[in-house]
C-alpha positions as CSV (number, residue, x, y, z in Angstrom):
1,M,88.3,84.8,106.6
2,S,89.0,84.8,110.3
3,G,87.1,82.3,112.4
4,I,85.8,85.0,114.8
5,L,84.0,87.3,112.5
6,L,81.3,88.9,114.6
7,T,83.8,89.7,117.4
8,K,85.5,92.8,116.0
9,D,89.0,92.4,114.5
10,T,91.6,92.9,117.3
11,G,94.7,92.6,115.2
12,K,97.5,95.1,115.8
13,I,97.6,96.3,112.2
14,L,94.1,95.7,110.8
15,G,92.2,96.0,114.1
16,P,92.3,99.8,114.4
17,V,91.6,100.3,110.7
18,V,88.7,97.9,110.7
19,K,87.3,99.6,113.8
20,L,87.5,103.1,112.1
21,L,85.8,101.8,108.9
22,G,83.2,100.1,111.0
23,Y,82.3,103.4,112.6
24,I,82.0,105.0,109.1
25,M,79.7,102.1,107.9
26,E,77.5,102.4,111.1
27,G,77.3,106.2,110.6
28,I,76.1,105.8,107.0
29,F,73.5,103.2,107.9
30,F,72.3,105.4,110.7
31,V,71.8,108.3,108.3
32,I,69.9,106.3,105.6
33,D,67.8,104.7,108.3
34,K,66.8,108.2,109.5
35,I,65.6,109.0,106.0
36,G,63.6,105.8,105.8
37,I,65.8,103.5,103.6
38,P,67.8,101.3,105.9
39,N,69.4,99.1,103.3
40,I,72.7,97.3,103.4
41,G,73.2,97.4,99.7
42,L,72.7,101.2,99.6
43,A,75.0,101.5,102.6
44,I,77.7,99.5,100.9
45,I,77.6,101.7,97.8
46,L,77.8,104.9,99.8
47,F,80.5,103.4,102.0
48,T,82.5,102.5,98.9
49,I,82.2,106.1,97.6
50,V,83.3,107.6,100.9
51,I,86.3,105.4,101.2
52,Y,87.5,105.9,97.7
53,L,87.1,109.7,98.0
54,L,89.2,109.5,101.2
55,L,91.8,107.6,99.2
56,M,91.7,110.1,96.3
57,P,94.9,112.0,97.3
58,L,96.9,108.7,97.4
59,T,95.4,107.7,94.0
60,I,96.4,111.0,92.4
61,K,99.9,110.7,93.8
62,Q,100.2,107.1,92.4
63,Q,99.0,108.2,88.9
64,K,101.2,111.2,89.0
65,Y,104.1,108.9,89.9
66,S,103.2,106.6,86.9
67,K,103.2,109.6,84.5
68,L,106.6,110.9,85.7
69,S,108.0,107.3,85.7
70,A,107.0,106.9,82.1
71,K,108.7,110.2,81.2
72,M,112.0,109.5,83.1
73,N,112.3,105.8,82.0
74,P,114.3,106.6,78.9
75,E,116.9,108.5,81.0
76,L,117.1,105.5,83.4
77,Q,117.5,103.1,80.5
78,A,120.2,105.3,79.0
79,I,122.2,105.1,82.3
80,Q,121.7,101.3,82.5
81,K,122.9,101.0,78.9
82,K,125.9,103.2,79.6
83,Y,127.1,101.0,82.5
84,K,125.8,97.7,81.1
85,D,129.2,95.9,80.8
86,K,130.9,97.8,83.6
87,K,130.9,95.8,86.9
88,D,133.8,97.5,88.7
89,N,133.1,99.3,92.0
90,D,133.7,102.8,90.6
91,S,131.3,102.3,87.7
92,M,128.6,100.8,90.0
93,M,128.9,103.8,92.3
94,A,128.7,106.2,89.4
95,M,125.6,104.5,88.0
96,N,123.9,104.7,91.4
97,M,124.8,108.4,91.7
98,E,123.4,109.2,88.2
99,T,120.3,107.1,88.9
100,K,119.6,109.0,92.1
101,A,120.2,112.3,90.3
102,V,117.4,111.4,87.8
103,Y,115.0,110.4,90.5
104,A,115.8,113.7,92.3
105,K,115.3,115.6,89.1
106,Y,111.7,114.2,88.6
107,G,110.9,114.4,92.3
108,V,110.0,110.8,92.8
109,S,111.3,108.0,95.0
110,P,112.2,104.5,93.7
111,S,109.8,103.1,96.3
112,G,107.1,105.8,95.7
113,S,104.6,103.5,94.1
114,C,105.1,100.8,96.7
115,V,104.6,103.2,99.6
116,Q,101.2,104.2,98.1
117,L,100.2,100.5,97.8
118,L,101.4,99.7,101.3
119,I,99.2,102.5,102.7
120,Q,96.2,101.4,100.8
121,M,96.5,97.6,101.4
122,P,95.4,97.6,105.1
123,I,92.5,99.8,104.2
124,L,91.3,97.6,101.4
125,L,91.7,94.4,103.5
126,A,89.8,96.1,106.4
127,L,87.0,97.0,103.9
128,Y,86.4,93.3,103.2
129,R,86.3,92.6,107.0
130,V,83.6,95.2,107.5
131,I,81.4,94.4,104.5
132,Y,81.8,90.6,104.9
133,N,80.4,90.8,108.5
134,I,78.0,93.8,108.7
135,P,76.4,92.8,112.0
136,A,79.7,93.1,113.8
137,Y,80.0,96.8,113.0
138,V,76.5,98.0,112.5
139,G,74.6,97.7,115.7
140,Q,71.2,98.1,114.2
141,V,71.7,95.1,111.9
142,K,72.9,93.0,114.8
143,A,69.9,94.1,116.9
144,A,67.6,92.5,114.3
145,F,68.7,89.0,115.5
146,F,67.3,89.7,119.0
147,P,65.3,88.6,121.0
148,L,65.5,85.5,118.9
149,V,69.1,84.7,119.7
150,D,68.6,85.0,123.5
151,K,65.6,82.8,123.4
152,L,67.3,80.3,121.1
153,I,70.3,80.0,123.4
154,D,68.0,78.9,126.2
155,Q,66.5,76.1,124.1
156,P,67.9,72.6,124.8
157,G,69.9,71.3,121.8
158,S,70.1,74.6,120.0
159,T,73.9,74.7,119.9
160,D,74.0,71.2,118.2
161,F,71.3,72.3,115.8
162,I,73.0,75.5,114.9
163,R,76.3,73.7,114.3
164,S,74.6,71.5,111.7
165,F,74.2,74.6,109.4
166,S,76.2,74.5,106.2
167,N,78.3,77.6,107.2
168,A,78.8,76.6,110.8
169,G,82.1,74.8,110.1
170,M,83.9,78.1,109.6
171,Y,83.1,79.0,113.2
172,A,84.1,75.7,114.7
173,K,86.9,77.3,116.8
174,Q,84.3,79.6,118.3
175,F,82.1,76.8,119.5
176,E,85.2,75.1,121.1
177,N,86.5,78.3,122.6
178,E,86.5,78.4,126.4
179,N,84.4,81.6,126.4
180,F,81.7,79.7,124.6
181,T,81.9,76.5,126.7
182,G,82.2,78.7,129.8
183,G,78.9,80.4,129.0
184,V,80.2,83.9,128.4
185,I,76.9,85.4,127.2
186,S,78.3,88.0,124.8
187,Y,80.6,85.4,123.1
188,V,77.8,82.9,122.8
189,Q,75.5,85.5,121.3
190,N,78.1,86.6,118.8
191,T,78.7,83.0,117.7
192,F,74.9,82.4,117.1
193,V,74.6,85.6,115.2
194,D,77.6,84.7,113.1
195,V,76.0,81.4,112.0
196,L,72.5,82.8,111.5
197,N,73.9,85.7,109.5
198,K,75.1,83.2,106.9
199,A,72.1,80.9,107.1
200,S,70.1,80.0,104.0
201,S,66.4,80.3,103.6
202,A,66.0,76.5,104.0
203,E,68.0,76.7,107.2
204,W,65.8,79.5,108.6
205,L,62.8,77.3,107.8
206,S,64.3,74.3,109.5
207,L,65.0,76.4,112.6
208,K,61.4,77.4,112.7
209,E,60.2,73.8,112.4
210,Q,62.7,72.5,115.0
211,F,61.8,75.2,117.6
212,S,58.2,75.8,116.9
213,S,57.8,77.9,120.1
214,L,60.1,80.5,118.4
215,A,58.2,80.6,115.1
216,T,57.0,84.1,115.6
217,D,60.5,85.4,116.6
218,V,62.0,83.6,113.6
219,D,59.5,85.2,111.2
220,Q,60.1,88.7,112.7
221,T,63.9,88.3,112.4
222,V,63.7,87.0,108.8
223,M,61.4,89.9,107.9
224,M,63.7,92.5,109.4
225,L,66.8,91.0,107.8
226,D,65.0,90.8,104.4
227,R,64.3,94.5,104.7
228,Y,67.9,95.3,105.4
229,N,69.5,92.8,103.0
230,N,67.2,93.0,100.0
231,F,68.7,95.2,97.3
232,L,67.0,95.2,93.8
233,G,65.5,91.8,94.6
234,L,68.8,90.2,95.7
235,S,69.8,89.3,99.2
236,M,73.1,90.8,100.1
237,S,73.9,88.0,102.6
238,N,73.5,85.2,100.0
239,S,76.0,84.4,97.3
240,P,74.8,84.5,93.7
241,S,75.7,80.8,93.5
242,F,73.4,80.1,96.4
243,T,70.7,82.3,94.8
244,F,71.0,80.4,91.5
245,R,70.7,77.0,93.3
246,E,67.6,78.0,95.2
247,A,66.1,79.6,92.0
248,R,66.7,76.4,90.1
249,T,65.1,74.3,92.8
250,S,62.0,76.6,92.8
251,G,62.0,76.9,89.0
252,S,62.2,80.7,89.1
253,V,63.9,81.7,85.7
254,T,63.9,85.4,86.7
255,M,65.9,84.7,89.9
256,M,68.3,82.4,88.0
257,I,69.1,85.3,85.6
258,A,69.3,87.8,88.4
259,A,71.9,85.7,90.2
260,F,74.3,86.4,87.4
261,I,73.8,90.2,87.4
262,I,76.5,91.1,90.0
263,P,79.2,88.7,88.7
264,V,78.7,90.0,85.1
265,L,78.7,93.6,86.2
266,A,81.9,92.9,88.2
267,A,83.6,91.5,85.1
268,V,82.5,94.4,82.9
269,T,83.3,97.2,85.3
270,Q,86.7,95.6,86.1
271,W,87.5,95.5,82.3
272,I,86.5,99.1,81.9
273,N,88.7,100.0,84.9
274,V,91.7,98.2,83.4
275,K,91.3,100.0,80.1
276,L,91.2,103.4,81.7
277,M,94.5,102.8,83.6
278,P,97.6,104.4,82.0
279,Q,99.5,101.9,80.0
280,Q,103.3,102.0,79.4
281,E,104.7,101.4,75.9
282,M,106.9,98.5,75.1
283,N,110.6,99.2,74.9
284,S,112.7,97.1,72.5
285,D,115.9,97.9,74.5
286,N,114.7,96.5,77.8
287,E,113.8,92.8,77.6
288,Q,113.2,92.4,81.3
289,Q,110.8,95.3,81.5
290,N,109.0,94.1,78.4
291,T,108.5,90.7,80.0
292,M,107.1,92.3,83.2
293,M,104.8,94.5,81.1
294,Q,103.6,91.4,79.2
295,S,102.8,89.7,82.5
296,M,100.9,92.7,83.6
297,K,98.9,92.7,80.4
298,T,98.0,89.1,80.8
299,M,97.0,89.7,84.4
300,N,94.8,92.6,83.3
301,M,93.0,90.3,80.9
302,V,92.5,87.6,83.6
303,M,91.3,90.0,86.3
304,P,87.7,90.6,84.9
305,V,87.2,86.8,84.7
306,M,88.6,86.4,88.3
307,S,86.3,89.2,89.5
308,A,83.2,87.3,88.0
309,V,84.3,84.0,89.7
310,F,84.9,85.6,93.1
311,C,81.6,87.6,93.0
312,Y,79.7,84.5,92.1
313,T,80.9,82.6,95.2
314,L,81.1,85.4,97.7
315,P,78.1,87.0,99.4
316,A,76.3,89.5,97.1
317,G,77.2,92.3,99.4
318,M,80.9,91.7,98.6
319,G,80.1,91.6,94.9
320,L,78.2,94.8,95.1
321,Y,81.2,96.5,96.8
322,W,83.4,95.1,94.1
323,V,81.2,96.6,91.3
324,A,80.8,99.9,93.2
325,G,84.5,100.1,93.7
326,A,85.3,99.5,90.0
327,V,82.7,102.1,89.0
328,V,84.1,104.7,91.5
329,R,87.7,103.9,90.4
330,S,86.7,104.3,86.7
331,I,85.2,107.7,87.4
332,Q,88.2,108.7,89.5
333,Q,90.5,107.5,86.7
334,I,88.7,109.7,84.1
335,V,89.0,112.7,86.4
336,I,92.6,112.1,87.4
337,N,93.6,111.5,83.7
338,K,92.1,114.8,82.7
339,H,93.8,116.5,85.7
340,I,97.2,115.0,84.9
341,D,96.9,115.6,81.2
342,K,96.4,119.3,81.9
343,M,99.5,119.4,84.0
344,D,102.7,120.8,82.5
345,L,105.0,117.9,83.3
346,D,108.1,119.9,82.2
347,E,107.1,122.6,84.8
348,V,106.6,119.9,87.4
349,I,110.0,118.4,86.6
350,E,111.6,121.9,86.8
351,K,110.1,122.6,90.2
352,N,111.2,119.1,91.5
353,A,114.7,119.7,90.2
354,E,114.9,123.0,91.9
355,K,113.6,121.4,95.2
356,A,116.2,118.7,94.9
357,K,119.0,121.3,94.3
358,K,118.0,123.3,97.3
359,K,117.8,120.1,99.4
360,M,121.2,119.1,98.3
361,E,122.6,122.6,99.0
362,K,121.1,122.5,102.4
363,A,122.5,119.1,103.1
364,N,126.0,120.2,102.0
365,A,125.8,123.3,104.1
366,Q,124.9,121.3,107.2
367,A,127.7,118.9,106.5
368,Q,130.2,121.7,106.1
369,Q,128.9,123.4,109.2
370,M,129.3,120.2,111.2
371,A,132.9,119.7,109.8
372,A,133.8,123.2,110.7
373,Y,132.4,122.8,114.2
374,A,134.4,119.6,114.7
375,N,137.6,121.2,113.5
376,M,137.1,124.2,115.7
377,N,136.6,122.0,118.8
378,T,139.8,120.0,117.9
379,K,141.8,123.2,117.5
380,K,140.5,124.6,120.8
381,A,141.5,121.4,122.5
382,G,145.0,121.5,121.0
383,L,145.5,125.1,121.9
384,A,144.3,124.5,125.5
385,S,146.8,121.6,125.9
386,K,149.6,123.6,124.4
387,A,148.8,126.7,126.5
388,S,148.7,124.6,129.7
389,T,152.2,123.2,129.1
390,Q,153.7,126.6,128.0
391,T,152.6,128.4,131.1
392,L,154.6,126.1,133.4
393,S,158.2,127.0,134.4
394,K,161.1,124.6,134.2
395,E,161.0,123.9,138.0
396,E,157.2,123.4,137.9
397,K,157.5,120.9,135.0
398,E,160.3,118.9,136.9
399,E,158.1,118.9,140.0
400,L,155.1,117.6,138.0
401,V,157.2,114.8,136.5
402,K,158.6,113.9,140.0
403,K,155.2,113.7,141.5
404,S,153.9,111.6,138.7
405,T,156.8,109.2,139.0
406,E,156.4,108.9,142.7
407,Y,152.7,108.2,142.3
408,Y,153.2,105.3,139.8
409,S,156.2,104.0,142.0
410,K,154.1,103.8,145.1
411,N,151.1,102.2,143.3
412,A,153.2,99.7,141.2
413,K,151.7,96.2,141.3
414,P,153.8,93.5,142.9
415,G,155.8,91.6,140.3
416,S,155.4,94.3,137.6
417,M,158.3,95.9,135.8
418,M,157.7,99.1,137.8
419,A,158.0,97.2,141.1
420,K,161.3,95.6,140.0
421,A,162.6,98.9,138.9
422,N,161.8,100.4,142.3
423,M,163.7,97.5,144.0
424,V,166.8,98.2,141.9
425,R,166.6,102.0,142.6
426,E,166.3,101.4,146.3
427,Y,169.3,99.0,146.3
428,N,171.4,101.5,144.5
429,E,170.4,104.3,146.9
430,K,171.3,102.2,150.0
431,K,174.7,101.2,148.4
432,S,175.6,104.8,147.6
433,K,175.0,105.8,151.2
C-alpha cells in the first residue's frame, strides 16, 4: 500500500475514483449512524453491495460477451483451420476479413472483455484504498482519534514513541517528509492517526502507560474505536493473524476459533463464486486454447486458498469486504445466468448481424459520397482551367506568353541559364541592328 494512507489518494487515475468511493462510504456511515448503528463492518457490507450494484451493467455485458464468445468460437476455429497452412498476404487478409465478419455478426469486439475489465480494475483498486484506510475517508471515524492526537503531539518524545509501533515502519516516509519535520499540523495529525489506526491492543496499553496524563483520552478513544470497529466480536482494524496471536496469549479458545471465521468464509464463498461462473468446454482441435483453459482451471482451484491466506494476514475489514464481495457476485451470477439463459441468442445474433449490415452500408455510402464529391471538385477544377484558356483569343494568348517571358527574363538570377540566355538574345539583337 501507499506510504501516505490517511492523506487521500491524489493519483491522476485512482485519485478521483478513490475520492468518489470515499464519499459513498462516508454517506453510508452517516446514514447508519443516524439510525443508531455506526459500525464499520456493516458499512463495508453495504458499501460492497452498492458498488457491485453500480457495476451490474458491466457485469451483465461481460457475461453476455462470454456466452456469445462460446457460441461463435466454433466459427472462428473453422476460419483458423481453413487458413492454417496459408501464410501468404492474400490468405492472411482474407482470414482477417472473415474473422471481422464473424465478430460483426455476433455484435462483439475482440477486445470487448478486456474493456470491461479495464473499466472495473481502477474501481476495484480504489475500493481497497478506501476500506484499508477508513479514517481517511470517513470523517466521523477520524474524529474518534481527537482530542487525543492533538494532546499527544504536544507531549515530548511522542513522535519517537509512536515510531516504535510495529506498523509504524510503513509510514517511515511520512515521518521524514518535510511537511512533518516542518510542523504542518494537518500532516502531523494524519501521520499519528495512520499509525494509531493500525495499533494493537498492547500498543494502546503501552501508550496509556507511557503518557499517563492522557490515560482518560486513550480510554475514550479506544472505547469509541471499539464501538466502530467491533463486528460480531471481531475488530475490523486487526488482522485475523493478530487476533489469533492475542487470543493464544490470553488463552481464549473462542477468539482463537473466531479468528479463522473470515478466512474460511473467504475461501468457501470464493469457491462457490468460481463454480457459478460460466465454464467453456474443451476443444480437441485447439491445443493452445485448451492449454489456456487448463491454466484458468488451475487458477480457479488456487484462488479460494489464496483468498484464505490474504484474509488471514490483512485487516479483518478487508477480509469482510472480500467475503461480502464474493457473496454479492454469487447472487449476481445466479441472477445474470437466469437472465442470459432466458435470452434467445439466435435472435440477439440476428439483431447484431442486422446492425452490422446497416453500419457497413452506411460506411460504404459515406465513402461513395466522399469519392463522388472529390471527383466533382476535380472535374470542376478541370473545366474551369479549360474554360479560362478557351475564352482567350490568339492575340491575347501571345501577349500573355510575352509578358510571362519578360517577367522571368527580368527576374532571372545572375549566373542562371535564363540570365545567360538573355545575354545571347541581347547580343543578337544589337548585331542585327
